N, C-alpha and C positions, 0 to 999 in steps of 0.2 A: 504494500500500500504506500501511497505517496503522502509524505508529511509536509504540510504547508509551513511557511515561515511563521504564520500566526500561531499555529499549533505548537511549534517549537518554542516560541516566546511564552505562550501560556504554560507550557510544561516547565520552562526555566523558572517562571514566577512561583509555581507550586513548590519547586525544590528550594528556592531562596526563602520562601515563607515557612518552610517546614521547621518545627521546633529544634531538630538536630542541627540545622544550619544557622540558627539565631544565637548570636553571642550576647546580644544586649539583654539586660535583665537577669540573665543567669550568672553573669560575672560577679555581681554583688554577693549572691548566695554562695558561690564557690569561694570567694574571699573569706567569708565569715565561717564557713563550714570545713574549710580545708584542714587536713592534718598538719601537724608541725613537721617541718623538713627534718630529715635525719637519716641515719644509716638504715634503720629498720624499715622506714617508708621506701627508701631507695631499693633495698633488697627485695621487698614484696612486689615492687612494680617494675623491676629491671627487665624481666622477660617480656612483659606486656609492652613496655615502651619500645624495646628492640623490635618486637613483631610489628607494631604500628609503624615505626619509622621505616622498616624494610618493606612494608606492604601498603603504603599510603595511597598509591595510585589504584591498586586493586580494591581497596576499601572504598574509595570515592566512586569507582565505577560500579561496584555492587550497590552502593546507596542510590546512585542515579538510576540504575536498572530497576531497583525495587520500587522507586517512586514514579518513574516516567520511562517505561520500557521503549516507547516510541521515540523519545528524545535520544536515548542511547543509540538506537538503531540509526537514526538520522545522522548523528555525529560520526558513527562508524562508516557510513556511506561516504561522507565528505572527506574523511581522513585517509 
């Protein structure tokens, strides 16, 4: 199926307005609820951080695919 530029724009808006992509409003809560920095925190999260840093593009693609599969397909056709 053909994806119009209007449809792509609408799908981008859906992704940009999704709670996972919104940093505003959540930052204050993260600042007040974050654990104290230290070796214990680092050790508990080292593997997760390494995995995220090594797979950031795949994580982003999976998120877009889950929210707007047609947008992902349109981007793949262009690239």
